[in-house]
N, C-alpha and C positions, 0 to 999 in steps of 0.2 A: 754173365747181359748177352740177349740174343744179337746176332750180328744183324742187319736193319738189310735187307735182299727187295731187289725193285721188283714188278710184276712179272716181267719176264723171266727172270731168274725162278721164281718161283712158278709161271706156266708150264717152263721147261723141268723142273723138277718133279712135278705130280703127273706129265701130259697130260697138258689142259691148254686149249687160248687165252692167250693174256685176256684177252676181254673179257673174260669169266673171271676171271682173278680181279680183275679193276673193279667190275661189276658188282661181287661180292663183298668185296673189298668199302665200296661206296653206299652198297646198301646196307655194311654197320654186322654182317655176318664176320666178316674175320678181324682181327684184331691189325690196326694200322700205327707209324710210329710216323709223330708228324714231321711233316719236309718242307722246303722253300720251294717246291718244285710242282707241278698241278697234278700229276703222280703219286700215291702216297707208297710209302715204305713199308715193309713187311718184316715184322721179326722173324727171325728163321724157324723158330715152332711153329708158325702158320703151315707151313709143309705137313706136318705132321698130322696135324688140325683137318685139313684138303684133303687127307689121302683118306682119312678114317671118313671123311663125306660121302667123298667118291664110294667107297664102300655101303654105306648106307642107301646111298644109291643105287648100285647095284642093285646089294642083297636084300635089300627092304624096300625100294621101289621109293623111297621118299623124298621128296622135293631138297634145295640146301637149307632153305628156309626149318625146314622137320629135320633134316640133321644137323642143323646148329642148335636149337633147340633140345634137339635128344643129347647131344654132347655136353651141352650147360648141364643138362640134368644130371648127367653122368658125372661130373666136375663136382659138382655137388653132393653129392652120394658118396661119390671116394671122400671129397672134405669132412665131411660129417662121419663116416666110419673110422677115417683117423683122429676124430675127437673123442670119439662114443672108447675108440681103444685107451685111448689116452685117461681122460675121465674112468675109466676100468682100472687100468691099469695102479691109477692115482688111490684110489678108492683100497683095491688090495694092499698094496704097500702102507695103506693108513691100519689096517685091523692089525 
């Protein structure tokens, strides 16, 4: 299970400002964990996601919204590929 992190901790780990992390969380571009405080908590895997988003911004010049869409599509493609491999494995096992 992911350890909940504060926006300050995430910002420090990715080398960004806390305000950016808060803004991305409030915009729904990164996953949050419900908390009783006014500031959202973030699962630790968001650090990897934000680093990928930063790389997409740097390398391709896309904004954070575009980077979030790209990462979502890549995740969906990876899931579909895993399902396809499993379907093929089952089909070959039935022969």
